[in-house]
N, C-alpha and C positions, 0 to 999 in steps of 0.2 A: 537348095543351097542357100538362097537368099533368106528363106525362112529360118534356117538354122543360124545364119549369121545375125539376123535380127534378134533371135532369142538370146544368143550369146552376148550381144551388145546390151540388151535389156538387163541380163543378169549381172554384167559388169557394172552397169550404172547403179543398180540396186545395191550391189556390194559396196561401191564407193560411197553411196549415200549413207549406208549404214555406218561406214567407217568415219564419215565426217559429222554424223549426228552427235549433238552434245550428249555427254554421258548422263544417265539418270542421276538426279541428286540423291545423295545418301539420306536416308531417313534420319531426321533429327531426333536425338535422344532428349526427352523432356527432363528438365531439371526437377529434382524431387520437390514436392510442395511442402513448405514449412508451415506448420500450425503454430503461428506466432503466439496466439492466446494460450495454448497449452504449454509452450516453451516458457512463456512469461510466468505461468503458475508454478512451474518447476523452479525457476530462478528465484521467485519470491519466497518459496518455501526454504530455499537454501540461503536466503538473504544475500543473493547476488544482485544487488540493486542496479548496478550499471547494465548488466546483461538483461535483467528484467525490463528496464526502461527501454532498451533498444527494441525488444520484441513487442512491447506495448505500443510503442510509436508505430511500428510496422503494422500491427493489427488494427490500429485506429485508422489507417489509410483505407482499410477495407470495411470497417464497421465503426462509423463515426458516432453512433448513438449508444455504445455499450457503456453502462455504468461501471461494470467491473474494470474495463480498460482505462477509463478516465480516472477513476478513484485509485486504481493501482499505480498509475503513472504519477499521480499526485503524491502518493506515499513514497514512491521511489525518489521523487524530486526532493522531498524533505530530507531523506537520508543523504542525498548527493549535494545538499546545500544549493540546489537550483531553485531559488526562491521564486523567480519570475515564472518558471514553468509550473511550480507547485500552486502558485496563486491562480494561474490560468485554469488549471485542471480542477482545483477546488471550487472555483467560481462556476465551472460547468456543472459540477456535482450539485451545488446549491440550486442552480437554475433548472436542473432536469430530474434530480432524484426526488422520490417522495419526501415531503417535508419532515416526516417523523422517522425516517430511516436513520440508522446509525451513521451511514455514510454522510448524509446531509447534515446531521447534527455535528459530527466531528469536523466536517468541512467549514461550517459556520464558525465554530470555536477557533479553528486554526486561522481563518481569515481575520477574525476579530483581533486575535493576538499578534498578527504579523503584517498588518497593513501600514506599519510605519508610524503609527500615532505615538509620539514620544510623550510619556507622562512623567512628571517629577516623582522621584521615589518617595517623597514626603507627601504627595498629594493624597487626599482622602478619597475613598471611593465615592462615585457620584450617587447622590441619594436616590435618584430616579432610575438607577440601573440595577435591576433585580439580579443580574448575573455577577455583580461585584459585591464583595463583603470585606470583613476585616479578620477573617480566619485563614489558617494556612495548614499545610501538611508537608512534612519533609522527612528524609531518611536516606539510608543506603540500600542498594539492591545488590545482593550477592547470591551466588548459586554454586553448587558443587556437583559436577558431573561424576559418574561412576569412576572410582579409582583416583579421583583428584580432590584437592582441598577446595574450600570456598574461594571464589574469585569474584571481583566486582563485575557486574553486568552492565558495561558501558553501552549507552544508546538504547537501553530497554525502554520500550514505550509503555506508559501506564495511562489508564483511563479512570477518572473519578466521576461517577454518575450518581445524580440524586435519586432517591428512592420514591417509588410510586406511593401516592397517598400521603406524602409529606410536603412541607413547604419547598423542599429542594427538587421536587418532581420536574423533569425536563432539563435540568442543568447537567451539562456534560463538559468536562475539562480534560484536556490531553496534555501530558508532559512526557518528555524523553530524558532519561538519565544522562548525566555527563559521561565522558569517557572513564571517569573514576568511579562511576556507579552512583553518584549522588542525584537525587531527584527532589523536586519541590513543587507545590501548588501554592500560589499566592493570591491574596485578595478574593478568597472564596467565601460565599455566604455560609454562615453556620448552619449546622443541621446534619442529618444522617446521609451517608453516601455509601456506595459500593466502590471499592478500589480493586481494580483487576489489571492483570498483566499476563500476556500470552508468551509462551515459549516460541522462538523463531520457527515458523512453519509447523507448530505443534499445538498441544493442548494448553489450556489456561494454567499458569503456574500459581497465580494468587487470585483469590476472590474473597475479599475481606470486607466486613462492615465496619465503618469508622464513623464516629460522631465528633464533629468539629464544634468546639465551643466558641461563643462570640469573643473576638479579640485575642484568641489564643492560637499558637502555632504548634500543632501536634507532631511529635517525633515518632516515627514508625519505620523500623528497618524491615525490609522484605528479604527473607532468608528461606532455606529449605524447611526450617522449623515451623513456619506459618504458611507453607505452601498448601495447595489444594489436597495433596496427599496426606496432610496432617490435619489441616483445618480448612473447611470450606463453608463459609457462612451463607452461601447461596446455592447449596447443592441441589441439583434438579432431581426431583423424585418422580417416579413413574406412577 
């Protein structure tokens, strides 16, 4: 009898203990992992500069030495008029990218043009500065999408690069068209160059050879009529 009572008491104690035991915690559902670098590439291709910048900043917290992330953020910052951030990121590119890479060259040119050094409009180019001259290039940028008429390409980025084996070798200048589609390059040394401009997130629209004469400002409009589908002065052959 006592044995049966002891077993009953033990069973009751176990039952109460089970009731008072804290419930097992629910398994936590892991939040989906976001590939910020991949999202940044998609946003850059769509010209969603603010979205791309946020993903690039997040990705940089995980990978602080990525050239793509720093350079991409610098480009976004130029579109967003965030000059301080663009300066910081382009300075990182100059300090860490291969000196002859396109990223480093473009970063150096942008920094040289945007470090706040005010020059008089009438000032003559420095005689000892091989990157400055008395030639120029300007024009309008227009494009016609299928089923639409020609429209100004505001904020189109253009690159003017000197040609190998010529006195302009290694010179690279970057310009962005105004909202109205006007672009210009000023105080450029005379000589032969390649003028190129890429479609947003797509192929190169223009790839033209231009020759700048000393003391002259060449006018050249960029349109579908001189795009790479009609004229490509630097077509790559296999």
